[in-house]
N, C-alpha and C positions, 0 to 999 in steps of 0.2 A: 103880368104872368103868374105870380103868386096869386093874386085875384082870382085867375081862371083856374090854379092848382087847387085853390080852398073849395070853387063851387063844383069842381069835380071829384073832391074828395066828400063834399055834403052830398052830392048823388049818389055815391056809390054807398055811402054809410046811411043815410035815408030809407033807402030801403024802396026807392023810386023806379030803378029798375033793378033786376038779376043782377048782383054784384057778379057772377061768374060770367055772364054773356058781357058785363062793362068791360071784365079784366081780358076778355080775348079780343075785345074790339081795343083793347089800349095795346095789346101785343101785336094785333095786327098792324096798329097804326106805327108801333115802334119798328117793327122789322121794314118796312114802307121807308119810314124815316132812313132808319140805317143804311140799309142798300141802296137808296139814292144817294146819299151823302157819299157811299163808297165808287160812286160809278167816276171813272174818271173822265168821262165824257162831260160831266156835270160838272168836275172840276175845271175844265179847259176852258168851258163856258163862264164860270164865276170869275175865273181868273182873267180874261178876254175883259169882262166887264168892270171889274175893278181896275183894270189898267186904265180905263176912261178918266178917271179920278186921281191919278198920279200914283206912282208905285210908294211911296214914302209917307203919303197922306194917310190919318186917321180917317175912316168913313164913317158916318151914324146914320142908319138908317132904322126908321121905327123905335127909337131909341137903343139900339144895340150898336157897339163899337166894332167895326169890321177892319183890319190890319192884314197885310199880307205879310206870311212868314213862311219858314223852311219848317216842314216836320219832317220825322221821319228818316232824321240824319243818322247814320250807321259806319261804322268804321270796320275795315276787314283788320284786325291785327295780325291776325294769323299770316296773311300777305307780306307784313312789314319786316317779316323775318326777325325779329328781336329773339333771342334767346332767353331772355328774362322774362318775357311776358308769356312764353310758351312754357316754360317751367312752373311759372306759377298758373296758368291754367289747367296745367296737368294736376298740380297739386290741388288745386281747387275741385277740380273733378272727383279726384279720388276721394277728399274728405266729403263731397256732396255726396256720392255713394255710399259711404261709411254714415254719413248721416241718417240718409232714407233707412237705411239697414238698420240702425237701431231703432229709428221710429216705428219701424214694422214689428220690431222686438216688444218693445214697450206698450205699443197698440195690442198686442197678443197677451201681454199679461194679464192673470186673472184679475177681477176685482176685487175680491175679496184674500188674496193673496199676492204681495209681492214677491221680491229678490232680494237678497244683501249683495252689493257687490264686493267680488272678494278682494278687492286690491283697497278699496276705502273703506269697508265696512257701513258704508252708507245703506239704510235701508230705500228700496225702487221700489215706487207701485205704480199702477196704471195712470198714464194722464189723465185729469180732467177733460172731458169732453163736452163743446156745448155745441148748440145748431138752432135752426131758425125752421119754423114749420111755414112752408110755403107751398103755394099751387104752382104745378109745371105745368106750362102751356109750350105744346109743339106744335106749329105752326108746318103745314105740308103746302 
């Protein structure tokens, strides 16, 4: 797989093909693969095929190790009726909202002027921001 990735990277970087056209083709392939792997019908067929090998057995195909497992396990803690959990969840929600409001306030500070916290006397400046430049691809 690493060899294939390196070949593809070399092809993109060498200018053999238009890099933007390669990006679009890669995004199409990514979407096709992602949507196919999300399909429940495909999961059913894969699980049925895997069952032929024995449920607890590790299966190796083309150098890849396959093992059946449970994924996406979810618990409905609210449904448990636990008052301690409900109180903690309420406090976390309230704190999360306060944190979001504080982050918004910090993001809106002027770059050249901060503020002084009245309670602590600490000078607060706008938080540093970082990002990456990428090309966005929307497949319709």
